[in-house]
Every structure is written in structure tokens, then in C-alpha cells.
Biopython code that builds the backbone (N, CA, C, O; Angstrom):
import numpy as np
from Bio.PDB.StructureBuilder import StructureBuilder

atoms = [
    (1, "MET", "N", (6.977, 11.162, 9.405)),
    (1, "MET", "CA", (6.769, 9.833, 8.812)),
    (1, "MET", "C", (5.508, 9.872, 7.955)),
    (1, "MET", "O", (4.418, 10.154, 8.454)),
    (2, "THR", "N", (5.658, 9.591, 6.687)),
    (2, "THR", "CA", (4.511, 9.645, 5.778)),
    (2, "THR", "C", (4.008, 8.236, 5.481)),
    (2, "THR", "O", (4.792, 7.310, 5.274)),
    (3, "TRP", "N", (2.700, 8.097, 5.465)),
    (3, "TRP", "CA", (2.094, 6.807, 5.155)),
    (3, "TRP", "C", (1.488, 6.852, 3.762)),
    (3, "TRP", "O", (1.063, 7.911, 3.301)),
    (4, "PRO", "N", (1.447, 5.707, 3.092)),
    (4, "PRO", "CA", (0.718, 5.631, 1.816)),
    (4, "PRO", "C", (-0.752, 5.967, 2.039)),
    (4, "PRO", "O", (-1.277, 5.767, 3.134)),
    (5, "ASP", "N", (-1.414, 6.475, 1.008)),
    (5, "ASP", "CA", (-2.815, 6.886, 1.157)),
    (5, "ASP", "C", (-3.696, 5.724, 1.601)),
    (5, "ASP", "O", (-4.653, 5.911, 2.352)),
    (6, "GLY", "N", (-3.364, 4.524, 1.132)),
    (6, "GLY", "CA", (-4.168, 3.349, 1.497)),
    (6, "GLY", "C", (-4.124, 3.094, 2.991)),
    (6, "GLY", "O", (-5.151, 2.815, 3.609)),
    (7, "ILE", "N", (-2.926, 3.190, 3.578)),
    (7, "ILE", "CA", (-2.785, 2.939, 5.015)),
    (7, "ILE", "C", (-3.463, 4.049, 5.806)),
    (7, "ILE", "O", (-4.163, 3.780, 6.782)),
    (8, "ALA", "N", (-3.260, 5.281, 5.393)),
    (8, "ALA", "CA", (-3.866, 6.413, 6.098)),
    (8, "ALA", "C", (-5.389, 6.305, 6.050)),
    (8, "ALA", "O", (-6.062, 6.551, 7.051)),
    (9, "ALA", "N", (-5.928, 5.941, 4.901)),
    (9, "ALA", "CA", (-7.381, 5.805, 4.765)),
    (9, "ALA", "C", (-7.892, 4.673, 5.646)),
    (9, "ALA", "O", (-8.950, 4.791, 6.264)),
    (10, "ALA", "N", (-7.142, 3.579, 5.703)),
    (10, "ALA", "CA", (-7.555, 2.437, 6.526)),
    (10, "ALA", "C", (-7.559, 2.818, 8.003)),
    (10, "ALA", "O", (-8.463, 2.437, 8.746)),
    (11, "VAL", "N", (-6.540, 3.574, 8.424)),
    (11, "VAL", "CA", (-6.458, 3.990, 9.829)),
    (11, "VAL", "C", (-7.609, 4.935, 10.169)),
    (11, "VAL", "O", (-8.256, 4.777, 11.204)),
    (12, "LEU", "N", (-7.865, 5.912, 9.305)),
    (12, "LEU", "CA", (-8.953, 6.861, 9.562)),
    (12, "LEU", "C", (-10.299, 6.142, 9.581)),
    (12, "LEU", "O", (-11.167, 6.457, 10.395)),
    (13, "THR", "N", (-10.469, 5.173, 8.678)),
    (13, "THR", "CA", (-11.720, 4.415, 8.644)),
    (13, "THR", "C", (-11.893, 3.606, 9.915)),
    (13, "THR", "O", (-12.987, 3.533, 10.473)),
    (14, "ALA", "N", (-10.794, 2.992, 10.372)),
    (14, "ALA", "CA", (-10.855, 2.185, 11.595)),
    (14, "ALA", "C", (-11.191, 3.060, 12.799)),
    (14, "ALA", "O", (-12.011, 2.685, 13.637)),
    (15, "ILE", "N", (-10.556, 4.226, 12.880)),
    (15, "ILE", "CA", (-10.816, 5.136, 14.000)),
    (15, "ILE", "C", (-12.267, 5.625, 13.957)),
    (15, "ILE", "O", (-12.952, 5.650, 14.980)),
    (16, "ALA", "N", (-12.720, 6.009, 12.780)),
    (16, "ALA", "CA", (-14.097, 6.487, 12.643)),
    (16, "ALA", "C", (-15.085, 5.385, 13.014)),
    (16, "ALA", "O", (-16.113, 5.649, 13.638)),
    (17, "PHE", "N", (-14.766, 4.141, 12.625)),
    (17, "PHE", "CA", (-15.645, 3.017, 12.952)),
    (17, "PHE", "C", (-15.684, 2.784, 14.453)),
    (17, "PHE", "O", (-16.749, 2.552, 15.026)),
    (18, "LEU", "N", (-14.521, 2.847, 15.086)),
    (18, "LEU", "CA", (-14.460, 2.622, 16.533)),
    (18, "LEU", "C", (-15.229, 3.709, 17.277)),
    (18, "LEU", "O", (-15.953, 3.416, 18.229)),
    (19, "ILE", "N", (-15.076, 4.966, 16.847)),
    (19, "ILE", "CA", (-15.772, 6.075, 17.513)),
    (19, "ILE", "C", (-17.281, 5.920, 17.328)),
    (19, "ILE", "O", (-18.045, 6.062, 18.282)),
    (20, "THR", "N", (-17.703, 5.631, 16.109)),
    (20, "THR", "CA", (-19.132, 5.497, 15.831)),
    (20, "THR", "C", (-19.707, 4.302, 16.571)),
    (20, "THR", "O", (-20.816, 4.371, 17.102)),
    (21, "HIS", "N", (-18.961, 3.206, 16.607)),
    (21, "HIS", "CA", (-19.440, 1.995, 17.275)),
    (21, "HIS", "C", (-19.484, 2.198, 18.783)),
    (21, "HIS", "O", (-20.331, 1.622, 19.466)),
    (22, "HIS", "N", (-18.580, 3.011, 19.297)),
    (22, "HIS", "CA", (-18.505, 3.241, 20.744)),
    (22, "HIS", "C", (-19.659, 4.112, 21.212)),
    (22, "HIS", "O", (-20.066, 4.027, 22.370)),
    (23, "GLN", "N", (-20.189, 4.946, 20.331)),
    (23, "GLN", "CA", (-21.281, 5.842, 20.712)),
    (23, "GLN", "C", (-22.566, 5.067, 20.977)),
    (23, "GLN", "O", (-23.471, 5.582, 21.634)),
    (24, "HIS", "N", (-22.658, 3.837, 20.476)),
    (24, "HIS", "CA", (-23.858, 3.041, 20.686)),
    (24, "HIS", "C", (-23.949, 2.547, 22.127)),
    (24, "HIS", "O", (-25.016, 2.120, 22.569)),
    (25, "GLN", "N", (-22.850, 2.600, 22.853)),
    (25, "GLN", "CA", (-22.854, 2.138, 24.238)),
    (25, "GLN", "C", (-23.378, 3.242, 25.155)),
    (25, "GLN", "O", (-22.970, 4.396, 25.025)),
    (26, "PRO", "N", (-24.276, 2.902, 26.082)),
    (26, "PRO", "CA", (-24.876, 3.887, 26.994)),
    (26, "PRO", "C", (-23.825, 4.548, 27.888)),
    (26, "PRO", "O", (-24.027, 5.673, 28.345)),
    (27, "ARG", "N", (-22.716, 3.869, 28.141)),
    (27, "ARG", "CA", (-21.706, 4.392, 29.054)),
    (27, "ARG", "C", (-21.000, 5.617, 28.474)),
    (27, "ARG", "O", (-20.414, 6.404, 29.217)),
    (28, "SER", "N", (-21.052, 5.780, 27.162)),
    (28, "SER", "CA", (-20.326, 6.878, 26.528)),
    (28, "SER", "C", (-21.028, 8.221, 26.752)),
    (28, "SER", "O", (-20.551, 9.255, 26.285)),
    (29, "THR", "N", (-22.157, 8.207, 27.465)),
    (29, "THR", "CA", (-22.886, 9.456, 27.699)),
    (29, "THR", "C", (-22.093, 10.365, 28.629)),
    (29, "THR", "O", (-22.265, 11.583, 28.597)),
    (30, "THR", "N", (-21.221, 9.784, 29.462)),
    (30, "THR", "CA", (-20.428, 10.590, 30.387)),
    (30, "THR", "C", (-19.234, 11.212, 29.668)),
    (30, "THR", "O", (-18.654, 12.188, 30.144)),
    (31, "ALA", "N", (-18.874, 10.648, 28.531)),
    (31, "ALA", "CA", (-17.734, 11.164, 27.780)),
    (31, "ALA", "C", (-18.184, 12.355, 26.937)),
    (31, "ALA", "O", (-19.342, 12.416, 26.525)),
    (32, "PRO", "N", (-17.283, 13.299, 26.677)),
    (32, "PRO", "CA", (-17.621, 14.455, 25.845)),
    (32, "PRO", "C", (-17.955, 14.012, 24.422)),
    (32, "PRO", "O", (-17.312, 13.099, 23.904)),
    (33, "PRO", "N", (-18.931, 14.626, 23.787)),
    (33, "PRO", "CA", (-19.322, 14.247, 22.425)),
    (33, "PRO", "C", (-18.183, 14.471, 21.436)),
    (33, "PRO", "O", (-17.546, 15.524, 21.422)),
    (34, "GLN", "N", (-17.942, 13.458, 20.612)),
    (34, "GLN", "CA", (-16.857, 13.576, 19.630)),
    (34, "GLN", "C", (-17.447, 13.665, 18.234)),
    (34, "GLN", "O", (-18.502, 13.095, 17.954)),
    (35, "ASN", "N", (-16.762, 14.381, 17.367)),
    (35, "ASN", "CA", (-17.224, 14.547, 15.998)),
    (35, "ASN", "C", (-16.340, 13.726, 15.060)),
    (35, "ASN", "O", (-15.212, 14.133, 14.779)),
    (36, "PRO", "N", (-16.819, 12.585, 14.568)),
    (36, "PRO", "CA", (-16.014, 11.749, 13.674)),
    (36, "PRO", "C", (-15.620, 12.495, 12.395)),
    (36, "PRO", "O", (-14.578, 12.211, 11.805)),
    (37, "GLN", "N", (-16.456, 13.453, 11.968)),
    (37, "GLN", "CA", (-16.184, 14.172, 10.723)),
    (37, "GLN", "C", (-14.953, 15.064, 10.853)),
    (37, "GLN", "O", (-14.315, 15.386, 9.850)),
    (38, "ASP", "N", (-14.611, 15.466, 12.077)),
    (38, "ASP", "CA", (-13.445, 16.329, 12.260)),
    (38, "ASP", "C", (-12.169, 15.607, 11.853)),
    (38, "ASP", "O", (-11.241, 16.231, 11.337)),
    (39, "GLY", "N", (-12.113, 14.291, 12.081)),
    (39, "GLY", "CA", (-10.914, 13.531, 11.751)),
    (39, "GLY", "C", (-10.817, 13.251, 10.264)),
    (39, "GLY", "O", (-9.735, 12.967, 9.750)),
    (40, "GLU", "N", (-11.956, 13.332, 9.565)),
    (40, "GLU", "CA", (-11.933, 13.018, 8.143)),
    (40, "GLU", "C", (-11.379, 14.171, 7.325)),
    (40, "GLU", "O", (-10.915, 13.966, 6.203)),
    (41, "ARG", "N", (-11.421, 15.382, 7.870)),
    (41, "ARG", "CA", (-10.891, 16.536, 7.130)),
    (41, "ARG", "C", (-9.371, 16.517, 7.162)),
    (41, "ARG", "O", (-8.761, 16.352, 8.219)),
    (42, "SER", "N", (-8.768, 16.690, 5.987)),
    (42, "SER", "CA", (-7.295, 16.649, 5.951)),
    (42, "SER", "C", (-6.747, 17.961, 5.417)),
    (42, "SER", "O", (-5.532, 18.125, 5.309)),
]
sb = StructureBuilder()
sb.init_structure("model")
sb.init_model(0)
sb.init_chain("A")
sb.init_seg("    ")
for serial, (resi, resn, name, xyz) in enumerate(atoms, 1):
    if name == "N":
        sb.init_residue(resn, " ", resi, " ")
    sb.init_atom(name, np.array(xyz, "f"), 0.0, 1.0, " ", f" {name:<3s}", serial, name[0])
structure = sb.get_structure()
């Protein structure tokens, strides 16, 4: 299933925002470190 570039970009931006925003919470220290840049590479 292929998505238009606009939708794919919006989804990647939303995911990157959620990951970055989630790192600000102290509770995420127990979770393994995630690299938002890995998802941006296509």
C-alpha cells in the first residue's frame, strides 16, 4: 500500500514529534534510547 508523499511526511513528522516529546518525561529513562533520525531515513 503506497501513500502520497504528503501523508507519509505527516505520519513521519507525527511519529518523530511523539518520540521527541515523550523523551521529555522522566519515566522514559527505563525505556531503551530511540533514535528519531533512524525513522527519517528512507
